[in-house]
C-alpha positions as CSV (number, residue, x, y, z in Angstrom):
1,X,-6.7,-24.3,-21.5
2,X,-9.6,-23.5,-19.0
3,X,-9.1,-21.2,-16.0
4,X,-9.4,-24.2,-13.7
5,X,-6.7,-26.0,-15.6
6,X,-4.4,-23.0,-15.5
7,X,-4.9,-22.6,-11.8
8,X,-4.2,-26.3,-11.2
9,X,-1.0,-26.1,-13.2
10,X,0.3,-23.2,-11.2
11,X,-0.9,-24.6,-7.8
12,X,0.9,-27.8,-8.5
13,X,4.0,-26.7,-10.5
14,X,5.8,-30.0,-9.9
15,X,2.9,-32.3,-10.2
16,X,1.7,-34.5,-7.4
17,X,3.8,-36.8,-5.1
18,X,1.9,-40.1,-4.6
19,X,3.5,-43.0,-2.6
20,X,2.3,-46.3,-1.2
21,X,2.3,-46.4,2.6
22,X,4.1,-49.5,3.9
23,X,1.6,-51.8,5.7
24,X,3.5,-51.6,9.0
25,X,3.4,-47.8,9.0
26,X,-0.3,-47.4,8.0
27,X,-1.7,-46.7,11.5
28,X,1.1,-44.2,12.5
29,X,1.1,-42.4,9.2
30,X,-2.7,-41.9,9.1
31,X,-2.7,-40.8,12.7
32,X,0.0,-38.2,11.8
33,X,-2.1,-37.0,8.8
34,X,-5.3,-36.7,10.9
35,X,-3.6,-34.6,13.5
36,X,-2.4,-31.9,11.1
37,X,-3.7,-28.5,12.4
38,X,-0.9,-25.9,11.7
39,X,0.0,-24.2,8.4
40,X,3.6,-25.3,7.8
41,X,5.7,-22.3,6.7
42,X,7.3,-24.1,3.7
43,X,4.0,-25.5,2.4
44,X,2.2,-22.1,2.3
45,X,3.0,-20.3,-1.0
46,X,1.5,-18.3,-3.8
47,X,1.4,-18.0,-7.5
48,X,0.3,-15.4,-10.0
49,X,-1.7,-15.4,-13.2
50,X,-2.2,-12.5,-15.6
51,X,-5.6,-11.3,-14.5
52,X,-6.4,-9.2,-17.6
53,X,-7.0,-12.4,-19.5
54,X,-9.5,-13.7,-16.9
55,X,-11.9,-10.8,-16.3
56,X,-14.3,-9.0,-18.6
57,X,-15.2,-6.0,-16.6
58,X,-13.9,-3.8,-13.7
59,X,-15.0,-4.8,-10.2
60,X,-16.9,-2.3,-8.0
61,X,-13.9,-1.8,-5.7
62,X,-11.5,-1.0,-8.6
63,X,-9.9,2.0,-6.8
64,X,-8.8,-0.1,-3.9
65,X,-7.9,-3.0,-6.1
66,X,-5.5,-0.7,-8.1
67,X,-3.7,0.2,-4.8
68,X,-3.2,-3.4,-3.9
69,X,-2.6,-4.8,-7.4
70,X,-1.8,-2.3,-10.1
71,X,-1.3,-5.0,-12.8
72,X,-4.6,-6.8,-11.9
73,X,-2.9,-10.1,-11.6
74,X,-4.8,-13.0,-10.1
75,X,-3.0,-14.4,-7.1
76,X,-3.4,-18.0,-5.8
77,X,-2.6,-18.7,-2.2
78,X,-1.9,-22.4,-1.7
79,X,-1.5,-24.7,1.2
80,X,0.1,-28.2,0.6
81,X,-1.0,-30.8,3.2
82,X,-0.4,-34.5,3.5
83,X,-3.4,-36.8,2.8
84,X,-4.1,-40.4,2.1
85,X,-6.3,-42.7,-0.1
86,X,-7.6,-46.2,0.5
87,X,-7.8,-48.4,-2.5
88,X,-10.2,-51.3,-2.1
89,X,-8.9,-54.5,-3.7
90,X,-12.2,-56.6,-3.8
91,X,-11.8,-58.5,-0.6
92,X,-8.0,-58.5,-0.5
93,X,-5.9,-56.3,1.7
94,X,-6.5,-52.6,0.8
95,X,-3.7,-50.4,-0.5
96,X,-3.0,-47.2,1.3
97,X,-1.5,-44.3,-0.6
98,X,-0.1,-40.9,0.6
99,X,-0.3,-37.9,-1.6
100,X,0.0,-34.1,-1.5
101,X,-3.4,-32.2,-1.3
102,X,-3.4,-28.6,-2.4
103,X,-5.9,-26.1,-0.9
104,X,-6.1,-22.9,-2.9
105,X,-7.8,-19.5,-2.7
106,X,-7.7,-17.3,-5.9
107,X,-7.9,-13.5,-5.4
108,X,-7.1,-10.1,-6.7
109,X,-6.0,-9.0,-3.2
110,X,-2.5,-10.2,-2.2
111,X,-3.1,-10.3,1.6
112,X,-1.0,-13.2,2.9
113,X,-1.9,-13.0,6.5
114,X,-5.7,-13.1,5.8
115,X,-5.5,-16.2,3.7
116,X,-3.2,-18.0,6.1
117,X,-5.8,-17.5,8.8
118,X,-8.6,-18.9,6.6
119,X,-6.4,-22.0,5.9
120,X,-5.9,-22.5,9.6
121,X,-9.7,-22.6,10.1
122,X,-10.2,-25.1,7.2
123,X,-7.5,-27.3,8.6
124,X,-9.3,-27.4,12.0
125,X,-12.6,-28.3,10.4
126,X,-10.9,-31.2,8.6
127,X,-9.0,-32.3,11.7
128,X,-12.1,-32.3,14.1
129,X,-14.3,-34.0,11.5
130,X,-11.8,-36.8,11.0
131,X,-11.3,-37.3,14.7
132,X,-15.0,-37.4,15.4
133,X,-15.5,-40.0,12.6
134,X,-12.5,-42.1,13.9
135,X,-14.7,-43.6,16.6
136,X,-15.9,-46.3,14.2
137,X,-14.0,-49.4,15.4
138,X,-13.6,-51.4,12.2
139,X,-10.3,-50.3,10.8
140,X,-11.2,-50.6,7.1
141,X,-14.5,-48.7,7.5
142,X,-13.0,-45.8,9.5
143,X,-10.1,-45.3,7.1
144,X,-12.4,-45.4,4.0
145,X,-14.7,-42.8,5.6
146,X,-12.1,-40.2,6.3
147,X,-9.5,-40.6,3.5
148,X,-8.9,-37.8,1.0
149,X,-12.1,-38.4,-0.9
150,X,-14.3,-39.4,2.1
151,X,-13.4,-36.3,4.1
152,X,-14.5,-34.0,1.3
153,X,-17.9,-35.7,1.4
154,X,-18.1,-35.4,5.2
155,X,-17.3,-31.6,5.3
156,X,-18.9,-30.6,2.0
157,X,-21.9,-28.8,3.4
158,X,-19.9,-27.1,6.2
159,X,-17.1,-26.1,3.8
160,X,-19.5,-24.7,1.3
161,X,-21.1,-22.6,4.0
162,X,-17.6,-21.5,5.2
163,X,-16.6,-20.4,1.7
164,X,-19.9,-18.6,1.1
165,X,-19.6,-16.6,4.3
166,X,-15.9,-15.9,3.6
167,X,-16.6,-14.5,0.1
168,X,-19.5,-12.4,1.3
169,X,-17.0,-10.0,2.9
170,X,-15.8,-7.3,0.4
171,X,-12.9,-4.9,0.8
172,X,-14.0,-1.6,-0.6
173,X,-12.0,1.3,1.0
174,X,-8.9,2.2,3.0
175,X,-9.1,1.9,6.8
176,X,-12.1,-0.5,6.5
177,X,-12.1,-3.0,9.3
178,X,-13.6,-6.5,9.0
179,X,-14.1,-9.3,11.6
180,X,-15.2,-12.8,10.7
181,X,-16.5,-14.9,13.6
182,X,-17.3,-18.3,12.2
183,X,-18.9,-19.4,15.5
184,X,-21.7,-16.9,14.7
185,X,-21.5,-17.1,10.9
186,X,-21.9,-20.9,10.9
187,X,-24.3,-21.2,13.8
188,X,-26.9,-22.9,11.5
189,X,-24.5,-25.7,10.7
190,X,-24.8,-27.6,14.0
191,X,-21.2,-27.1,15.0
192,X,-19.9,-29.3,17.8
193,X,-18.5,-27.6,20.9
194,X,-14.9,-28.0,20.0
195,X,-15.4,-26.1,16.7
196,X,-17.4,-23.4,18.4
197,X,-14.7,-22.8,20.9
198,X,-12.0,-22.8,18.3
199,X,-13.8,-20.3,16.0
200,X,-14.7,-18.1,19.0
201,X,-11.0,-17.9,20.0
202,X,-9.7,-17.4,16.5
203,X,-11.8,-14.5,15.1
204,X,-10.3,-13.3,11.8
205,X,-9.6,-9.6,12.0
206,X,-8.2,-7.4,9.2
207,X,-8.0,-3.6,8.7
208,X,-7.3,-2.3,5.2
209,X,-4.2,0.0,5.5
210,X,-4.3,3.7,4.6
211,X,-3.4,4.6,1.0
212,X,0.0,5.9,2.2
213,X,0.8,2.7,4.2
214,X,-0.8,0.0,2.0
215,X,2.3,-0.9,-0.1
216,X,4.6,-1.2,3.0
217,X,2.1,-3.2,5.0
218,X,1.4,-5.6,2.1
219,X,5.1,-6.2,1.4
220,X,6.7,-6.1,4.9
221,X,6.7,-9.9,5.3
222,X,8.4,-10.4,1.9
223,X,10.9,-7.7,2.7
224,X,11.7,-9.3,6.1
225,X,12.5,-12.6,4.3
226,X,14.9,-10.8,2.0
227,X,16.6,-8.9,4.8
228,X,17.0,-12.1,6.7
229,X,18.4,-14.3,4.0
230,X,20.3,-11.9,1.7
231,X,23.4,-9.9,2.3
232,X,23.2,-6.3,1.2
233,X,25.7,-7.0,-1.7
234,X,23.4,-9.8,-2.9
235,X,20.3,-7.7,-2.8
236,X,22.1,-4.8,-4.6
237,X,23.3,-7.0,-7.4
238,X,19.7,-8.3,-8.1
239,X,18.2,-4.8,-7.7
240,X,20.6,-3.4,-10.3
241,X,19.6,-6.2,-12.7
242,X,15.9,-5.2,-12.2
243,X,16.7,-1.5,-12.8
244,X,18.4,-2.7,-16.1
245,X,15.3,-4.7,-17.0
246,X,17.4,-7.9,-17.0
247,X,16.6,-11.6,-17.0
248,X,16.5,-13.1,-13.5
249,X,15.6,-16.6,-12.5
250,X,15.2,-17.4,-8.7
251,X,15.8,-21.1,-7.8
252,X,14.7,-22.6,-4.5
253,X,13.1,-25.8,-3.2
254,X,11.1,-24.0,-0.5
255,X,8.0,-22.7,-2.3
256,X,7.2,-20.1,0.4
257,X,10.6,-18.5,0.2
258,X,10.7,-18.8,-3.6
259,X,7.4,-17.0,-4.2
260,X,7.9,-14.5,-1.4
261,X,11.3,-13.4,-2.7
262,X,10.2,-13.4,-6.4
263,X,7.2,-11.3,-5.5
264,X,9.3,-8.9,-3.4
265,X,11.8,-8.2,-6.3
266,X,8.9,-7.8,-8.7
267,X,7.7,-4.7,-6.8
268,X,11.1,-3.5,-5.7
269,X,11.0,-0.7,-8.3
270,X,8.1,1.0,-6.6
271,X,6.8,3.6,-7.4
272,X,7.9,2.4,-10.9
273,X,6.2,-0.8,-12.2
274,X,7.6,-3.9,-13.8
275,X,5.8,-4.3,-17.2
276,X,7.5,-7.6,-18.4
277,X,7.0,-11.3,-17.7
278,X,6.7,-12.2,-14.0
279,X,6.0,-15.7,-12.7
280,X,6.4,-16.4,-9.0
281,X,6.4,-20.2,-9.3
282,X,6.9,-21.5,-12.8
283,X,5.6,-25.0,-13.6
284,X,8.5,-27.1,-14.7
285,X,6.8,-28.3,-17.9
286,X,6.5,-24.6,-19.0
287,X,10.3,-24.3,-19.2
288,X,10.3,-25.9,-22.6
289,X,7.9,-23.2,-23.9
290,X,9.9,-20.1,-22.7
291,X,11.8,-17.6,-24.7
292,X,14.6,-15.8,-23.0
293,X,15.0,-12.8,-25.4
294,X,12.9,-10.4,-23.2
295,X,13.2,-9.1,-19.6
296,X,11.9,-11.7,-17.1
297,X,11.6,-12.4,-13.4
298,X,10.9,-16.1,-12.8
299,X,10.8,-18.4,-9.8
300,X,11.6,-22.1,-10.3
301,X,11.0,-24.6,-7.5
302,X,14.3,-26.4,-7.8
303,X,18.0,-25.7,-7.1
304,X,20.2,-24.3,-9.8
305,X,22.1,-27.5,-10.1
306,X,19.0,-29.3,-11.1
307,X,17.7,-26.5,-13.3
308,X,20.9,-26.1,-15.3
309,X,20.5,-29.5,-16.9
310,X,17.0,-28.7,-18.4
311,X,17.5,-28.7,-22.1
312,X,16.2,-25.3,-23.0
313,X,18.1,-23.8,-20.0
314,X,21.3,-25.2,-21.5
315,X,20.5,-23.5,-24.8
316,X,19.6,-20.2,-23.0
317,X,22.9,-20.2,-21.1
318,X,24.8,-20.2,-24.4
319,X,22.8,-17.3,-25.8
320,X,21.4,-15.0,-23.2
321,X,22.6,-13.0,-20.2
322,X,20.6,-14.6,-17.5
323,X,21.2,-14.0,-13.8
324,X,20.4,-17.0,-11.6
325,X,19.8,-16.6,-7.8
326,X,20.2,-20.0,-6.1
327,X,18.6,-20.0,-2.6
328,X,19.4,-22.8,-0.1
329,X,17.9,-21.7,3.2
330,X,18.9,-24.9,5.0
331,X,22.6,-24.0,4.6
332,X,22.0,-20.2,4.5
333,X,23.6,-20.1,1.1
334,X,22.6,-17.7,-1.7
335,X,24.7,-18.0,-4.8
336,X,24.3,-15.5,-7.7
337,X,25.4,-16.8,-11.0
338,X,25.8,-13.9,-13.4
339,X,26.3,-14.1,-17.1
340,X,26.2,-10.5,-17.9
341,X,28.1,-7.2,-17.5
342,X,28.4,-6.2,-13.9
343,X,27.4,-2.6,-14.4
344,X,26.0,-0.8,-11.3
345,X,25.1,2.6,-9.9
346,X,27.9,3.7,-7.5
347,X,25.4,5.3,-5.1
348,X,27.9,5.4,-2.2
349,X,25.6,7.2,0.3
350,X,22.5,5.4,-0.8
351,X,24.2,2.0,-0.2
352,X,25.1,3.0,3.3
353,X,21.5,4.0,4.0
354,X,20.1,0.7,2.9
355,X,22.8,-1.6,4.3
356,X,21.9,-0.9,7.9
357,X,18.5,-2.7,7.6
358,X,20.1,-6.1,6.7
359,X,20.2,-8.5,9.6
360,X,23.3,-10.2,11.1
361,X,23.5,-13.6,9.4
362,X,25.0,-15.2,12.5
363,X,21.8,-15.0,14.5
364,X,18.9,-17.4,14.5
365,X,17.0,-17.8,11.3
366,X,13.3,-16.8,11.7
367,X,11.0,-15.9,8.8
368,X,8.2,-14.9,11.0
369,X,9.0,-11.3,12.1
370,X,8.5,-9.9,15.6
371,X,7.4,-6.3,15.9
372,X,10.9,-4.9,15.8
373,X,11.7,-6.8,12.6
374,X,8.4,-5.8,11.0
375,X,9.2,-2.1,11.7
376,X,12.7,-2.7,10.3
377,X,11.2,-4.2,7.1
378,X,8.8,-1.2,6.7
379,X,11.5,1.3,7.2
380,X,13.7,-0.4,4.6
381,X,10.8,-0.3,2.1
382,X,10.2,3.3,2.8
383,X,13.9,4.2,2.5
384,X,14.2,2.3,-0.8
385,X,11.2,4.1,-2.2
386,X,12.6,7.4,-1.1
387,X,15.9,6.7,-2.7
388,X,14.2,5.9,-6.0
389,X,12.0,8.9,-5.8
390,X,14.9,11.3,-5.0
391,X,17.6,9.9,-7.3
392,X,15.7,8.5,-10.3
393,X,12.6,10.7,-10.4
394,X,13.1,14.1,-8.7
395,X,16.7,14.4,-10.1
396,X,15.9,13.1,-13.5
397,X,12.3,13.8,-14.6
398,X,11.7,17.3,-15.8
399,X,8.5,19.3,-15.2
400,X,6.0,19.0,-18.0
401,X,6.5,21.4,-20.9
402,X,4.3,22.2,-23.8
403,X,6.6,20.5,-26.3
404,X,6.6,17.2,-24.4
405,X,3.4,16.2,-26.1
406,X,2.7,15.9,-29.8
407,X,-0.6,17.6,-30.2
408,X,-1.8,15.7,-33.3
409,X,-1.8,12.3,-31.6
410,X,-1.3,13.2,-27.9
411,X,1.8,11.0,-27.7
412,X,5.1,11.7,-26.0
413,X,7.7,13.6,-28.0
414,X,10.3,11.1,-27.0
415,X,13.2,12.7,-28.8
416,X,12.6,16.1,-27.2
417,X,12.0,14.7,-23.7
418,X,15.1,12.5,-24.0
419,X,17.3,15.4,-25.0
420,X,16.0,17.4,-22.0
421,X,16.5,14.5,-19.5
422,X,20.1,14.0,-20.8
423,X,21.0,17.6,-20.0
424,X,19.5,17.3,-16.5
425,X,21.4,14.1,-15.8
426,X,24.7,15.6,-17.0
427,X,24.1,18.6,-14.7
428,X,22.8,16.7,-11.7
429,X,25.1,13.7,-11.6
430,X,28.8,14.2,-11.2
431,X,29.7,10.5,-11.1
432,X,30.4,9.4,-14.7
433,X,29.4,5.8,-14.0
434,X,26.1,6.8,-12.6
435,X,25.5,9.1,-15.6
436,X,26.3,6.2,-17.9
437,X,24.0,3.8,-16.1
438,X,21.0,6.1,-16.0
439,X,21.5,7.1,-19.7
440,X,22.0,3.5,-20.9
441,X,19.4,1.8,-18.8
442,X,17.0,3.8,-16.7
443,X,15.7,6.3,-19.3
444,X,15.5,3.6,-22.0
445,X,13.5,1.3,-19.8
446,X,9.8,0.5,-20.2
447,X,9.0,1.3,-16.5
448,X,10.6,4.8,-16.9
449,X,8.9,5.5,-20.2
450,X,5.5,4.4,-18.8
451,X,6.1,6.6,-15.7
452,X,6.7,9.6,-18.0
453,X,3.6,8.8,-20.0
454,X,1.5,8.7,-16.8
455,X,3.0,12.0,-15.6
456,X,2.7,14.0,-18.8
457,X,-0.5,12.5,-20.4
458,X,-3.4,12.5,-17.9
């Protein structure tokens, strides 16, 4: 499968939705499609692909890349918009079809706000070009010229220039500031006055966060969604499963929420790193190819009641301890279906610290945070990181000793280190359940072992 085919599969995980437009509705439906200018929240989503398979050498800005994206995944930012096609019937009445068009940027830098702004500019180019071309009076001619195929031909030159200018900006260091003014960048494209004014009033501005703040700035929107939708108890159940390197499948029909929530929990172990399979938006056809005998974090774009009848899911349910998280934002319902042992860290004080960040679920539901909510999300992320650092690293990981490394092959002396860590845990943790959880799950996990390897072998 080529890179293009892989990207197309993940950008359209459920295939395309094509429908014939009823003759009486053609004018109204096409007018609605032409007037699209905003990025709908539910239609703006992301996917991830294992980047190591798709690159042959390190990029020049590799240090900054590692801060944004330690696993070097490729991220796709997608916008699903409504579009239409006109099928000529050789002199007979034409057939009008509506379909989903997917716009997609592929990047190593997961900067949601930046790509959302780029989509807004592209949508405006499409809208204005269509409206300008709509002056042709003959109905058949004007619809043919601006349908889903025709509009690409009309904006091809301008869109190519837009993409070329966009890709010429490179992020290379922390605190770097960029501004993209397409009114100036595309001055040689004979922009009409409406486009000039729009580009001038919507200059794209972005500052790379400092190394200390980068993680929190990048993840704050995802954290806000989790704090808005989930109760603390629901969050804590899922977080415990991730600490145990469990098998978790998120189910949701809203692709924005699905991919944001899956991405958030993927990095919730920070500064530890998840080393197992992670797919934000799993193509439905791929379900038949999956194996459920390893730790997983998957997002699936359907509700659990639909998913549970997939043949291989039925088989998996009989064999494996999978946790399903069914998210229905319309009814504000999150249902966690657990098929495993409900073992958790007691962490009484730590729970109290984190619980205060979760929002009252009786208020209005807004996934676009204001300044106060952004700050709340960043404080939550910092507090969660601090709790992991204090309780699972500082209290558990011993200082490097000579015997920790086998000199012949420069590998970790796992048996010696494990013995030392067990002694530390028994001395540090008074709670027997916490001791048992850390000994049975944390110190045996891949993320913990790799953290030790990084600490002791440099």
